[in-house]
A tleap script that builds the chain and sets N, CA, C and O, in Angstrom:
source leaprc.protein.ff14SB
mol = sequence {
  NGLN LEU GLN LEU VAL GLU SER GLY GLY GLY
  LEU VAL GLN PRO GLY GLY SER LEU ARG LEU
  ALA CYS THR THR SER ARG LEU THR LEU GLY
  HIE TYR ALA VAL GLY TRP PHE ARG GLN GLY
  PRO GLY LEU GLU ARG GLU GLY VAL SER CYS
  ILE THR SER GLY GLY SER ILE THR LYS TYR
  GLU ASP SER VAL LYS GLY ARG PHE THR ILE
  SER ARG ASP ASN ALA MET ASN THR VAL TYR
  LEU GLN MET ASN SER LEU LYS PRO GLU ASP
  THR SER VAL TYR TYR CYS ALA ALA ALA PRO
  VAL THR TYR CYS PRO ILE THR LEU SER SER
  THR VAL HIE TYR HIE TRP TRP GLY SER GLY
  THR GLN VAL THR GLY SER CSER
}
set mol.1.N position { 38.046 -6.791 22.719 }
set mol.1.CA position { 36.454 -6.893 21.621 }
set mol.1.C position { 36.162 -6.080 21.622 }
set mol.1.O position { 36.551 -4.997 22.059 }
set mol.2.N position { 35.072 -6.564 20.914 }
set mol.2.CA position { 34.038 -6.354 20.085 }
set mol.2.C position { 33.301 -4.671 20.631 }
set mol.2.O position { 32.929 -4.525 21.795 }
set mol.3.N position { 33.250 -4.153 20.160 }
set mol.3.CA position { 32.034 -3.025 20.797 }
set mol.3.C position { 31.394 -2.123 19.991 }
set mol.3.O position { 32.318 -1.638 19.337 }
set mol.4.N position { 29.952 -1.384 19.492 }
set mol.4.CA position { 29.714 -0.384 19.363 }
set mol.4.C position { 29.829 0.939 19.614 }
set mol.4.O position { 30.559 1.718 20.227 }
set mol.5.N position { 28.985 0.931 19.020 }
set mol.5.CA position { 29.620 2.804 19.082 }
set mol.5.C position { 28.101 3.726 19.221 }
set mol.5.O position { 27.394 3.873 18.224 }
set mol.6.N position { 27.772 4.220 20.361 }
set mol.6.CA position { 26.594 5.294 20.178 }
set mol.6.C position { 27.152 6.785 20.183 }
set mol.6.O position { 28.124 7.485 20.467 }
set mol.7.N position { 26.313 6.783 19.852 }
set mol.7.CA position { 26.618 8.683 18.847 }
set mol.7.C position { 24.851 9.531 19.122 }
set mol.7.O position { 23.876 8.800 19.299 }
set mol.8.N position { 24.730 10.721 19.116 }
set mol.8.CA position { 24.013 11.428 19.141 }
set mol.8.C position { 22.962 12.106 20.452 }
set mol.8.O position { 21.979 12.845 20.401 }
set mol.9.N position { 23.742 11.422 21.663 }
set mol.9.CA position { 23.289 12.038 23.354 }
set mol.9.C position { 23.865 13.911 23.104 }
set mol.9.O position { 24.542 14.717 22.468 }
set mol.10.N position { 22.942 13.655 24.179 }
set mol.10.CA position { 23.538 15.193 23.995 }
set mol.10.C position { 22.130 16.410 25.603 }
set mol.10.O position { 21.080 15.995 26.094 }
set mol.11.N position { 22.547 17.232 25.760 }
set mol.11.CA position { 21.794 18.145 26.279 }
set mol.11.C position { 20.677 18.569 25.909 }
set mol.11.O position { 20.462 18.378 24.712 }
set mol.12.N position { 19.606 19.242 26.660 }
set mol.12.CA position { 17.937 19.201 25.671 }
set mol.12.C position { 16.641 19.099 26.548 }
set mol.12.O position { 16.137 18.302 27.339 }
set mol.13.N position { 16.451 19.935 26.170 }
set mol.13.CA position { 15.512 21.366 26.775 }
set mol.13.C position { 14.816 19.931 27.138 }
set mol.13.O position { 15.355 18.848 26.909 }
set mol.14.N position { 13.238 20.138 27.880 }
set mol.14.CA position { 12.236 19.587 28.019 }
set mol.14.C position { 11.461 19.251 27.267 }
set mol.14.O position { 11.151 20.280 26.667 }
set mol.15.N position { 10.466 17.795 26.565 }
set mol.15.CA position { 9.706 18.315 25.538 }
set mol.15.C position { 10.415 18.055 24.167 }
set mol.15.O position { 9.940 17.471 23.193 }
set mol.16.N position { 12.187 18.856 24.361 }
set mol.16.CA position { 12.910 18.462 23.015 }
set mol.16.C position { 13.459 16.785 22.581 }
set mol.16.O position { 13.688 15.610 22.870 }
set mol.17.N position { 13.432 17.430 22.040 }
set mol.17.CA position { 13.614 15.418 20.621 }
set mol.17.C position { 15.879 15.304 20.885 }
set mol.17.O position { 16.775 16.127 21.070 }
set mol.18.N position { 15.795 13.932 20.747 }
set mol.18.CA position { 16.956 13.283 20.380 }
set mol.18.C position { 17.391 12.006 19.589 }
set mol.18.O position { 17.193 10.909 20.110 }
set mol.19.N position { 17.980 12.093 18.344 }
set mol.19.CA position { 18.383 10.604 17.610 }
set mol.19.C position { 19.824 10.041 17.947 }
set mol.19.O position { 20.869 10.345 17.372 }
set mol.20.N position { 19.616 8.906 19.297 }
set mol.20.CA position { 20.848 7.615 19.437 }
set mol.20.C position { 20.617 7.302 17.816 }
set mol.20.O position { 19.446 7.352 17.439 }
set mol.21.N position { 21.979 6.875 16.495 }
set mol.21.CA position { 22.957 5.695 16.407 }
set mol.21.C position { 23.489 4.687 17.446 }
set mol.21.O position { 23.854 4.945 18.593 }
set mol.22.N position { 23.468 3.711 16.942 }
set mol.22.CA position { 24.093 2.717 16.987 }
set mol.22.C position { 24.876 1.864 15.870 }
set mol.22.O position { 24.318 1.234 14.972 }
set mol.23.N position { 26.268 1.950 16.079 }
set mol.23.CA position { 27.257 0.995 14.638 }
set mol.23.C position { 28.153 0.431 15.307 }
set mol.23.O position { 28.533 0.621 16.463 }
set mol.24.N position { 28.553 -0.444 14.337 }
set mol.24.CA position { 29.495 -0.392 13.775 }
set mol.24.C position { 30.705 -1.043 13.174 }
set mol.24.O position { 30.204 -1.821 12.361 }
set mol.25.N position { 31.973 -1.173 13.103 }
set mol.25.CA position { 32.405 -1.954 11.763 }
set mol.25.C position { 32.901 -2.997 11.766 }
set mol.25.O position { 33.838 -3.373 11.062 }
set mol.26.N position { 32.257 -3.650 12.657 }
set mol.26.CA position { 33.156 -5.145 13.439 }
set mol.26.C position { 32.091 -5.926 13.480 }
set mol.26.O position { 32.338 -6.959 14.103 }
set mol.27.N position { 30.756 -5.851 12.982 }
set mol.27.CA position { 29.701 -6.410 13.034 }
set mol.27.C position { 28.437 -6.674 12.527 }
set mol.27.O position { 27.510 -6.260 13.223 }
set mol.28.N position { 28.109 -7.338 11.345 }
set mol.28.CA position { 26.987 -7.031 11.005 }
set mol.28.C position { 25.827 -6.594 11.024 }
set mol.28.O position { 25.098 -7.188 10.230 }
set mol.29.N position { 25.043 -5.310 11.957 }
set mol.29.CA position { 24.186 -5.693 12.626 }
set mol.29.C position { 23.074 -6.017 12.892 }
set mol.29.O position { 22.596 -5.826 14.011 }
set mol.30.N position { 22.362 -6.634 11.815 }
set mol.30.CA position { 21.683 -6.735 10.082 }
set mol.30.C position { 21.284 -8.303 10.608 }
set mol.30.O position { 20.141 -8.738 10.471 }
set mol.31.N position { 22.407 -9.113 11.244 }
set mol.31.CA position { 21.918 -10.432 11.762 }
set mol.31.C position { 21.337 -10.324 12.773 }
set mol.31.O position { 20.713 -11.366 12.970 }
set mol.32.N position { 21.137 -9.367 13.825 }
set mol.32.CA position { 20.834 -9.761 15.920 }
set mol.32.C position { 20.088 -8.461 15.592 }
set mol.32.O position { 20.091 -7.455 14.883 }
set mol.33.N position { 19.140 -9.449 17.033 }
set mol.33.CA position { 19.430 -7.715 17.995 }
set mol.33.C position { 19.237 -6.613 18.209 }
set mol.33.O position { 19.885 -6.072 17.313 }
set mol.34.N position { 18.823 -5.903 18.735 }
set mol.34.CA position { 19.212 -5.329 18.705 }
set mol.34.C position { 18.630 -3.992 19.977 }
set mol.34.O position { 18.160 -2.944 19.534 }
set mol.35.N position { 18.741 -4.211 21.468 }
set mol.35.CA position { 18.556 -3.697 22.230 }
set mol.35.C position { 19.055 -2.331 22.862 }
set mol.35.O position { 20.263 -2.173 22.685 }
set mol.36.N position { 18.341 -1.149 23.658 }
set mol.36.CA position { 18.897 0.100 24.115 }
set mol.36.C position { 18.739 0.118 25.407 }
set mol.36.O position { 17.715 -0.112 26.051 }
set mol.37.N position { 20.051 0.469 25.861 }
set mol.37.CA position { 19.380 0.342 27.808 }
set mol.37.C position { 19.776 2.123 27.793 }
set mol.37.O position { 20.350 3.048 27.219 }
set mol.38.N position { 18.701 1.552 29.258 }
set mol.38.CA position { 19.838 3.604 30.411 }
set mol.38.C position { 20.150 2.673 31.280 }
set mol.38.O position { 19.904 1.468 31.336 }
set mol.39.N position { 20.774 3.465 32.007 }
set mol.39.CA position { 21.282 3.583 33.198 }
set mol.39.C position { 22.068 4.622 33.853 }
set mol.39.O position { 23.234 4.972 33.667 }
set mol.40.N position { 20.628 5.293 35.157 }
set mol.40.CA position { 21.347 6.817 35.461 }
set mol.40.C position { 21.689 6.130 37.536 }
set mol.40.O position { 21.513 5.174 38.292 }
set mol.41.N position { 22.275 7.574 37.449 }
set mol.41.CA position { 23.614 7.486 38.463 }
set mol.41.C position { 23.186 6.149 39.964 }
set mol.41.O position { 22.109 5.643 39.648 }
set mol.42.N position { 23.319 5.984 40.328 }
set mol.42.CA position { 23.073 4.956 40.930 }
set mol.42.C position { 21.597 3.306 40.885 }
set mol.42.O position { 21.081 2.475 41.633 }
set mol.43.N position { 21.585 3.774 39.431 }
set mol.43.CA position { 20.133 3.191 39.444 }
set mol.43.C position { 20.899 1.911 38.478 }
set mol.43.O position { 22.008 2.042 37.962 }
set mol.44.N position { 19.974 0.580 38.366 }
set mol.44.CA position { 20.692 -0.512 37.782 }
set mol.44.C position { 19.926 0.289 36.247 }
set mol.44.O position { 19.126 1.181 35.967 }
set mol.45.N position { 21.151 -1.132 35.307 }
set mol.45.CA position { 21.343 -0.885 33.511 }
set mol.45.C position { 19.385 -1.775 33.273 }
set mol.45.O position { 19.038 -2.929 33.521 }
set mol.46.N position { 18.519 -0.521 32.687 }
set mol.46.CA position { 16.827 -1.315 32.260 }
set mol.46.C position { 16.958 -1.024 30.640 }
set mol.46.O position { 17.117 0.015 29.999 }
set mol.47.N position { 16.855 -2.053 30.366 }
set mol.47.CA position { 16.225 -2.067 28.622 }
set mol.47.C position { 15.397 -0.748 28.368 }
set mol.47.O position { 15.481 0.177 29.176 }
set mol.48.N position { 14.735 -0.674 27.438 }
set mol.48.CA position { 14.309 0.448 27.361 }
set mol.48.C position { 13.437 -0.273 26.208 }
set mol.48.O position { 12.345 -0.838 26.270 }
set mol.49.N position { 14.319 -0.045 25.136 }
set mol.49.CA position { 13.826 -0.763 23.132 }
set mol.49.C position { 14.648 -2.352 22.635 }
set mol.49.O position { 15.866 -2.284 22.797 }
set mol.50.N position { 14.367 -3.125 22.316 }
set mol.50.CA position { 14.321 -3.627 21.546 }
set mol.50.C position { 13.965 -3.588 20.198 }
set mol.50.O position { 12.956 -2.996 19.812 }
set mol.51.N position { 15.236 -4.574 18.969 }
set mol.51.CA position { 14.483 -4.507 17.836 }
set mol.51.C position { 14.528 -5.640 17.476 }
set mol.51.O position { 15.389 -6.195 18.158 }
set mol.52.N position { 13.850 -6.696 16.405 }
set mol.52.CA position { 14.319 -7.516 15.632 }
set mol.52.C position { 16.040 -7.438 14.845 }
set mol.52.O position { 16.561 -6.357 14.568 }
set mol.53.N position { 16.587 -8.530 14.637 }
set mol.53.CA position { 17.242 -8.579 12.984 }
set mol.53.C position { 16.554 -8.054 11.551 }
set mol.53.O position { 17.373 -7.276 11.063 }
set mol.54.N position { 15.726 -8.129 10.931 }
set mol.54.CA position { 14.980 -7.927 10.025 }
set mol.54.C position { 13.851 -6.554 10.358 }
set mol.54.O position { 13.141 -5.978 9.534 }
set mol.55.N position { 13.957 -6.326 11.605 }
set mol.55.CA position { 13.264 -5.186 12.399 }
set mol.55.C position { 11.919 -4.330 12.288 }
set mol.55.O position { 11.485 -3.180 12.344 }
set mol.56.N position { 11.431 -6.093 12.032 }
set mol.56.CA position { 9.859 -6.419 11.998 }
set mol.56.C position { 9.632 -6.431 13.277 }
set mol.56.O position { 9.519 -5.217 13.448 }
set mol.57.N position { 9.425 -7.058 14.672 }
set mol.57.CA position { 9.427 -6.915 15.887 }
set mol.57.C position { 9.956 -6.025 16.686 }
set mol.57.O position { 11.130 -6.188 17.017 }
set mol.58.N position { 9.266 -4.957 17.148 }
set mol.58.CA position { 10.188 -3.688 18.686 }
set mol.58.C position { 9.118 -4.087 19.737 }
set mol.58.O position { 7.939 -4.437 19.681 }
set mol.59.N position { 10.112 -3.867 20.806 }
set mol.59.CA position { 9.615 -3.871 22.294 }
set mol.59.C position { 9.737 -2.347 22.838 }
set mol.59.O position { 10.441 -1.557 22.210 }
set mol.60.N position { 9.261 -2.064 23.647 }
set mol.60.CA position { 9.713 -0.854 24.404 }
set mol.60.C position { 9.455 -0.686 25.568 }
set mol.60.O position { 8.224 -0.726 25.583 }
set mol.61.N position { 9.984 -0.431 27.132 }
set mol.61.CA position { 9.488 -0.195 27.757 }
set mol.61.C position { 8.755 1.213 28.476 }
set mol.61.O position { 9.174 2.363 28.610 }
set mol.62.N position { 6.989 0.304 29.007 }
set mol.62.CA position { 6.059 0.683 29.831 }
set mol.62.C position { 5.983 2.653 29.235 }
set mol.62.O position { 5.046 3.175 28.632 }
set mol.63.N position { 7.402 3.384 29.716 }
set mol.63.CA position { 8.023 4.666 30.023 }
set mol.63.C position { 8.681 5.815 29.148 }
set mol.63.O position { 9.219 6.916 29.270 }
set mol.64.N position { 8.163 4.527 27.824 }
set mol.64.CA position { 9.272 6.051 26.996 }
set mol.64.C position { 7.951 5.861 25.509 }
set mol.64.O position { 7.968 6.608 24.531 }
set mol.65.N position { 6.589 4.329 25.763 }
set mol.65.CA position { 5.626 4.302 24.870 }
set mol.65.C position { 4.682 5.259 24.505 }
set mol.65.O position { 3.777 5.835 25.109 }
set mol.66.N position { 5.225 5.294 23.076 }
set mol.66.CA position { 4.776 6.461 22.394 }
set mol.66.C position { 5.429 7.983 22.260 }
set mol.66.O position { 4.881 9.057 22.011 }
set mol.67.N position { 7.119 7.579 22.582 }
set mol.67.CA position { 7.511 9.022 22.586 }
set mol.67.C position { 8.837 8.529 22.190 }
set mol.67.O position { 9.654 9.361 21.794 }
set mol.68.N position { 9.318 6.687 22.267 }
set mol.68.CA position { 10.498 6.938 21.654 }
set mol.68.C position { 10.634 6.131 20.195 }
set mol.68.O position { 11.696 6.534 20.668 }
set mol.69.N position { 10.655 5.792 19.590 }
set mol.69.CA position { 10.757 4.726 18.067 }
set mol.69.C position { 12.282 4.410 17.603 }
set mol.69.O position { 13.191 5.232 17.495 }
set mol.70.N position { 12.340 2.848 17.329 }
set mol.70.CA position { 13.896 2.201 17.018 }
set mol.70.C position { 13.537 1.794 16.340 }
set mol.70.O position { 12.468 1.187 16.276 }
set mol.71.N position { 14.713 2.076 15.170 }
set mol.71.CA position { 14.739 1.970 13.399 }
set mol.71.C position { 15.801 1.118 13.313 }
set mol.71.O position { 16.419 0.533 14.202 }
set mol.72.N position { 15.921 1.124 12.242 }
set mol.72.CA position { 17.218 -0.054 12.032 }
set mol.72.C position { 17.654 0.467 10.458 }
set mol.72.O position { 16.976 1.267 9.813 }
set mol.73.N position { 18.485 0.063 10.145 }
set mol.73.CA position { 19.095 0.848 8.214 }
set mol.73.C position { 19.600 -0.461 8.390 }
set mol.73.O position { 20.584 -0.013 8.979 }
set mol.74.N position { 19.762 -1.433 8.401 }
set mol.74.CA position { 20.830 -3.020 7.810 }
set mol.74.C position { 21.803 -1.638 7.078 }
set mol.74.O position { 22.702 -1.093 7.718 }
set mol.75.N position { 21.366 -1.164 5.439 }
set mol.75.CA position { 22.164 -1.169 4.584 }
set mol.75.C position { 23.492 0.022 4.809 }
set mol.75.O position { 24.509 0.317 4.181 }
set mol.76.N position { 22.742 0.542 6.229 }
set mol.76.CA position { 23.693 1.730 6.707 }
set mol.76.C position { 24.419 0.602 8.028 }
set mol.76.O position { 25.211 1.058 8.854 }
set mol.77.N position { 23.972 -0.943 8.031 }
set mol.77.CA position { 24.985 -0.376 9.345 }
set mol.77.C position { 24.216 -0.776 10.883 }
set mol.77.O position { 24.351 -1.505 11.866 }
set mol.78.N position { 23.560 -0.002 10.451 }
set mol.78.CA position { 23.217 1.740 11.923 }
set mol.78.C position { 21.622 1.118 12.407 }
set mol.78.O position { 20.716 0.946 11.592 }
set mol.79.N position { 21.485 0.799 14.052 }
set mol.79.CA position { 20.243 0.686 14.530 }
set mol.79.C position { 19.643 2.402 15.392 }
set mol.79.O position { 20.476 2.696 16.250 }
set mol.80.N position { 18.889 3.090 15.348 }
set mol.80.CA position { 18.828 4.942 15.867 }
set mol.80.C position { 16.942 4.009 16.872 }
set mol.80.O position { 16.208 3.021 16.841 }
set mol.81.N position { 17.146 5.198 17.498 }
set mol.81.CA position { 16.239 4.892 18.366 }
set mol.81.C position { 16.386 6.583 18.822 }
set mol.81.O position { 17.254 7.260 19.372 }
set mol.82.N position { 14.724 6.883 18.134 }
set mol.82.CA position { 14.786 8.529 18.183 }
set mol.82.C position { 14.156 8.346 19.573 }
set mol.82.O position { 13.595 7.326 19.973 }
set mol.83.N position { 14.332 9.471 20.233 }
set mol.83.CA position { 13.288 10.089 21.558 }
set mol.83.C position { 12.494 11.148 21.353 }
set mol.83.O position { 13.094 12.054 20.773 }
set mol.84.N position { 11.286 11.402 21.624 }
set mol.84.CA position { 10.475 12.978 21.523 }
set mol.84.C position { 9.547 13.147 22.477 }
set mol.84.O position { 8.492 12.513 22.470 }
set mol.85.N position { 9.844 13.977 23.339 }
set mol.85.CA position { 8.698 15.020 24.343 }
set mol.85.C position { 10.007 14.236 24.760 }
set mol.85.O position { 9.794 13.070 24.429 }
set mol.86.N position { 11.281 14.334 25.341 }
set mol.86.CA position { 12.195 14.536 26.450 }
set mol.86.C position { 11.837 15.143 27.885 }
set mol.86.O position { 11.641 16.321 28.185 }
set mol.87.N position { 11.810 13.985 28.693 }
set mol.87.CA position { 11.182 14.128 30.112 }
set mol.87.C position { 12.901 14.306 31.074 }
set mol.87.O position { 13.852 13.575 30.800 }
set mol.88.N position { 12.968 15.446 32.215 }
set mol.88.CA position { 13.882 14.905 33.085 }
set mol.88.C position { 14.433 14.012 33.353 }
set mol.88.O position { 15.651 13.834 33.327 }
set mol.89.N position { 13.486 13.209 33.697 }
set mol.89.CA position { 13.210 11.605 34.283 }
set mol.89.C position { 14.157 10.251 32.942 }
set mol.89.O position { 14.623 9.146 33.222 }
set mol.90.N position { 14.135 10.751 31.975 }
set mol.90.CA position { 14.984 10.130 30.695 }
set mol.90.C position { 16.534 10.192 30.860 }
set mol.90.O position { 17.358 9.291 30.701 }
set mol.91.N position { 16.745 11.745 31.291 }
set mol.91.CA position { 18.411 11.479 31.967 }
set mol.91.C position { 19.112 10.164 32.436 }
set mol.91.O position { 18.860 9.482 33.430 }
set mol.92.N position { 19.956 10.001 31.571 }
set mol.92.CA position { 21.069 8.846 31.815 }
set mol.92.C position { 22.018 8.659 30.726 }
set mol.92.O position { 22.020 9.092 29.573 }
set mol.93.N position { 23.082 7.674 31.570 }
set mol.93.CA position { 23.581 6.938 30.066 }
set mol.93.C position { 23.058 6.089 29.362 }
set mol.93.O position { 22.256 5.435 30.030 }
set mol.94.N position { 23.151 5.573 27.692 }
set mol.94.CA position { 22.319 4.828 27.220 }
set mol.94.C position { 23.570 4.045 26.488 }
set mol.94.O position { 24.740 4.288 26.193 }
set mol.95.N position { 22.891 3.264 26.403 }
set mol.95.CA position { 23.936 1.773 25.912 }
set mol.95.C position { 22.808 1.432 24.347 }
set mol.95.O position { 21.623 1.674 24.113 }
set mol.96.N position { 23.577 0.977 23.797 }
set mol.96.CA position { 23.315 -0.108 23.088 }
set mol.96.C position { 23.878 -1.486 22.350 }
set mol.96.O position { 24.898 -1.470 21.660 }
set mol.97.N position { 23.303 -2.353 22.518 }
set mol.97.CA position { 23.796 -3.700 22.717 }
set mol.97.C position { 23.417 -4.812 21.795 }
set mol.97.O position { 22.208 -4.847 22.026 }
set mol.98.N position { 23.683 -5.960 20.700 }
set mol.98.CA position { 23.844 -6.469 19.683 }
set mol.98.C position { 23.625 -7.926 20.562 }
set mol.98.O position { 24.521 -8.408 21.256 }
set mol.99.N position { 22.419 -8.469 20.419 }
set mol.99.CA position { 23.007 -10.194 20.694 }
set mol.99.C position { 22.926 -11.089 19.548 }
set mol.99.O position { 22.497 -10.732 18.451 }
set mol.100.N position { 23.377 -12.348 19.844 }
set mol.100.CA position { 24.019 -13.231 18.842 }
set mol.100.C position { 22.905 -14.557 18.415 }
set mol.100.O position { 23.042 -15.736 18.086 }
set mol.101.N position { 21.480 -13.390 18.681 }
set mol.101.CA position { 20.634 -14.521 17.897 }
set mol.101.C position { 19.424 -12.644 17.607 }
set mol.101.O position { 19.415 -11.434 17.831 }
set mol.102.N position { 18.683 -13.732 17.005 }
set mol.102.CA position { 17.446 -12.233 15.705 }
set mol.102.C position { 16.154 -12.260 16.198 }
set mol.102.O position { 15.178 -11.857 15.564 }
set mol.103.N position { 16.107 -12.976 17.915 }
set mol.103.CA position { 15.017 -11.951 18.778 }
set mol.103.C position { 15.127 -11.694 19.704 }
set mol.103.O position { 16.128 -12.154 20.255 }
set mol.104.N position { 14.202 -10.793 20.534 }
set mol.104.CA position { 14.297 -9.670 21.717 }
set mol.104.C position { 14.101 -10.700 23.174 }
set mol.104.O position { 13.268 -11.604 23.106 }
set mol.105.N position { 14.656 -10.568 24.065 }
set mol.105.CA position { 13.971 -10.536 24.790 }
set mol.105.C position { 12.628 -11.091 25.606 }
set mol.105.O position { 11.668 -11.053 24.836 }
set mol.106.N position { 12.283 -11.562 26.836 }
set mol.106.CA position { 11.463 -11.316 26.373 }
set mol.106.C position { 11.030 -10.967 27.578 }
set mol.106.O position { 9.848 -11.060 27.911 }
set mol.107.N position { 12.048 -10.495 28.398 }
set mol.107.CA position { 12.378 -9.753 29.554 }
set mol.107.C position { 13.171 -8.486 29.064 }
set mol.107.O position { 14.390 -8.608 29.181 }
set mol.108.N position { 12.668 -7.132 28.467 }
set mol.108.CA position { 13.143 -5.490 28.295 }
set mol.108.C position { 14.633 -5.422 28.732 }
set mol.108.O position { 15.600 -5.239 27.993 }
set mol.109.N position { 14.630 -5.620 30.195 }
set mol.109.CA position { 15.839 -5.600 30.596 }
set mol.109.C position { 16.895 -6.441 30.990 }
set mol.109.O position { 17.639 -6.139 31.923 }
set mol.110.N position { 17.026 -7.641 30.235 }
set mol.110.CA position { 17.738 -8.758 30.257 }
set mol.110.C position { 19.175 -8.718 29.645 }
set mol.110.O position { 19.492 -9.096 28.517 }
set mol.111.N position { 19.970 -8.196 30.593 }
set mol.111.CA position { 21.339 -7.488 29.761 }
set mol.111.C position { 21.774 -9.258 29.295 }
set mol.111.O position { 22.496 -9.330 28.300 }
set mol.112.N position { 21.439 -10.397 29.849 }
set mol.112.CA position { 22.616 -11.453 29.496 }
set mol.112.C position { 22.107 -11.798 28.512 }
set mol.112.O position { 22.801 -12.606 27.896 }
set mol.113.N position { 20.842 -11.468 27.888 }
set mol.113.CA position { 21.057 -12.051 26.441 }
set mol.113.C position { 21.784 -11.210 25.391 }
set mol.113.O position { 21.739 -11.069 24.169 }
set mol.114.N position { 22.394 -10.774 26.302 }
set mol.114.CA position { 23.550 -9.627 24.759 }
set mol.114.C position { 24.556 -9.919 25.198 }
set mol.114.O position { 24.834 -10.366 26.310 }
set mol.115.N position { 25.334 -9.622 24.126 }
set mol.115.CA position { 27.062 -10.561 24.075 }
set mol.115.C position { 27.861 -8.815 23.476 }
set mol.115.O position { 29.019 -8.748 23.890 }
set mol.116.N position { 27.619 -8.083 23.003 }
set mol.116.CA position { 28.388 -7.365 22.226 }
set mol.116.C position { 27.617 -5.980 22.862 }
set mol.116.O position { 26.411 -5.857 23.076 }
set mol.117.N position { 28.819 -4.863 23.124 }
set mol.117.CA position { 28.065 -3.722 24.442 }
set mol.117.C position { 28.501 -2.868 23.870 }
set mol.117.O position { 29.371 -3.246 23.086 }
set mol.118.N position { 28.226 -1.281 23.866 }
set mol.118.CA position { 28.996 0.171 23.355 }
set mol.118.C position { 28.956 0.162 24.785 }
set mol.118.O position { 28.432 -0.481 25.695 }
set mol.119.N position { 30.160 1.692 24.521 }
set mol.119.CA position { 30.383 1.868 25.794 }
set mol.119.C position { 29.167 2.860 26.479 }
set mol.119.O position { 28.923 2.746 27.681 }
set mol.120.N position { 28.413 3.852 25.621 }
set mol.120.CA position { 27.292 4.917 26.098 }
set mol.120.C position { 27.497 6.253 25.753 }
set mol.120.O position { 28.401 6.852 25.171 }
set mol.121.N position { 26.225 6.636 26.356 }
set mol.121.CA position { 26.086 8.151 25.587 }
set mol.121.C position { 25.763 8.632 26.470 }
set mol.121.O position { 25.071 7.812 27.073 }
set mol.122.N position { 25.830 9.780 27.152 }
set mol.122.CA position { 25.141 10.140 27.968 }
set mol.122.C position { 23.702 11.404 27.666 }
set mol.122.O position { 24.219 12.327 27.036 }
set mol.123.N position { 22.851 11.577 27.795 }
set mol.123.CA position { 21.351 11.580 27.393 }
set mol.123.C position { 20.700 13.340 28.707 }
set mol.123.O position { 19.802 13.217 29.540 }
set mol.124.N position { 21.290 14.360 28.520 }
set mol.124.CA position { 20.493 14.709 29.694 }
set mol.124.C position { 18.847 15.501 29.086 }
set mol.124.O position { 18.664 15.608 27.874 }
set mol.125.N position { 18.066 15.861 29.827 }
set mol.125.CA position { 17.029 16.234 29.789 }
set mol.125.C position { 16.881 17.713 30.900 }
set mol.125.O position { 16.638 17.626 32.104 }
set mol.126.N position { 17.066 18.845 30.240 }
set mol.126.CA position { 17.204 19.940 31.440 }
set mol.126.C position { 16.485 21.161 31.058 }
set mol.126.O position { 16.358 21.256 29.837 }
set mol.127.N position { 16.077 21.936 31.607 }
set mol.127.CA position { 15.965 23.310 31.898 }
set mol.127.C position { 16.893 24.175 31.393 }
set mol.127.O position { 16.812 25.379 31.637 }
savepdb mol mol.pdb
quit
């Protein structure tokens, strides 16, 4: 099954930054909306951010607004999530997902909106 590939996770001190990337060699991401999700231990998967196919509209979960920025480079077939001012509570496995449509879901955590998923990358905020 087609999978997206995330990269860029790691261990970072509180207040630090990471940039996650999402790409695939088997799908033209520029045709589709792409979202980022995260899932902590024992928690449900929650939507963090979404970007429309053209990149003109972005959405963020309230706790990351002003700290995270989603962007895309369709020429590179890659979607990014720049994470600044990281907090320990941002510790999670982060997943990217592509929807078979150009628009983001009304509810950011709507997993059924997406068809293609990555296997995740671990982000750990710890001193």
